[in-house]
C-alpha positions, 0 to 999 in steps of 0.5 A, a space after each residue: 724689433 725682437 724675434 726669438 726662434 727656438 731658443 734654448 739655454 742649458 748647463 751641462 754637468 758631466 752627462 746631465 743637461 739642466 735646461 733653463 730655457 726650452 724652445 722659446 719663441 717670442 716676438 716683441 714689437 717696437 713700443 710694447 711694454 712686456 712683462 715676464 712672469 713666473 715662479 723662481 727658477 722659471 728662467 725669467 732673468 736668463 731670458 732677459 739677459 739673453 735679450 739684453 745680449 749679456 748671455 748667449 743661448 746654446 741653440 736658437 736664433 735671435 734677431 734684433 731689428 732683423 739683424 742676426 744676434 746669434 751670428 754676431 761677434 763679441 764686439 758687435 754685440 757689445 756695440 749694439 748693447 751699448 747703443 740700443 739697450 738700457 738695463 735696470 737691475 733689482 740691485 741697482 748696480 750703480 758704481 759705488 766710487 762715483 757720484 750720482 753725476 758720474 754714474 749718469 755720465 758713464 754711458 755717455 763716456 762709452 759712447 764718446 759723447 763730447 764734454 760739452 754735450 755730456 754736461 748738457 745731457 746729464 744736467 737735463 736728466 738730473 732735472 728730469 728725474 728731480 735728483 739735481 740736489 743729489 748729483 754730488 752724493 755717492 750711492 751709499 748716501 741715497 735711499 733705495 728708491 733714490 738709487 733706483 731712480 738714478 739707475 733708471 736715469 742712467 739706463 735711459 740717458 743714452 736714449 736706448 731703443 729697448 729698456 730691460 728691467 729685472 725686478 726693478 721694484 724688488 727692493 723698494 717699498 710700495 710708494 717708491 715702487 709705484 714712482 718707478 713703475 709710473 716712470 717706466 710707463 711714461 718712458 714707454 709712452 714716449 716710445 721706449 720699448 720695455 721688457 720687465 721681469 716681475 713677480 708683481 701682478 700690479 707691476 705687470 698691469 703697467 704693461 700691455 702684455 704678460 708672458 708667463 714662464 714655467 720650467 723654462 717654457 712659455 705657457 700657452 
């Protein structure tokens, strides 16, 4: 599903290159649940953003279902991102001015899903995530755990093949965190490929493989 070959990311300041990622070679098969771990500044989130097509590497090749991402136009990248990839952030990234219902509906609007169909999909998702009673509330009226539930629901509503999670339980207390991780595990059991960045050994234990990053390198 994912092949990264010799991926490098660096920033140039005058004549000095500061490397964030070095010589990253990584394969992820469809249906895996992979955890990326490592200290702060190791390049974990940058790697996740490159995989999610929200950032581009300076060097290297990236293949998504054998398609060369590194050669794609901005439009093609955006189309693949919208149709195949869901993202869950530590800070939730819900749209404050929209209700829970409207936040869930947004990815379907991007995909130009018909109104009648949209209503059914959103209703099903509200029911599945037990947030029907919250549908008319705004994000600031929800607890952190509820906001993250909505964020996960929004990330999977368009049925992505790949779900990327950047410290998905970082702002939650342990019970809420466990609920989110159980939810991700269930989605993975249903066939969604998941890659998460986490500091937590417990959260990493939900996956089937751990990749350790240090100073931009994958530790062997």
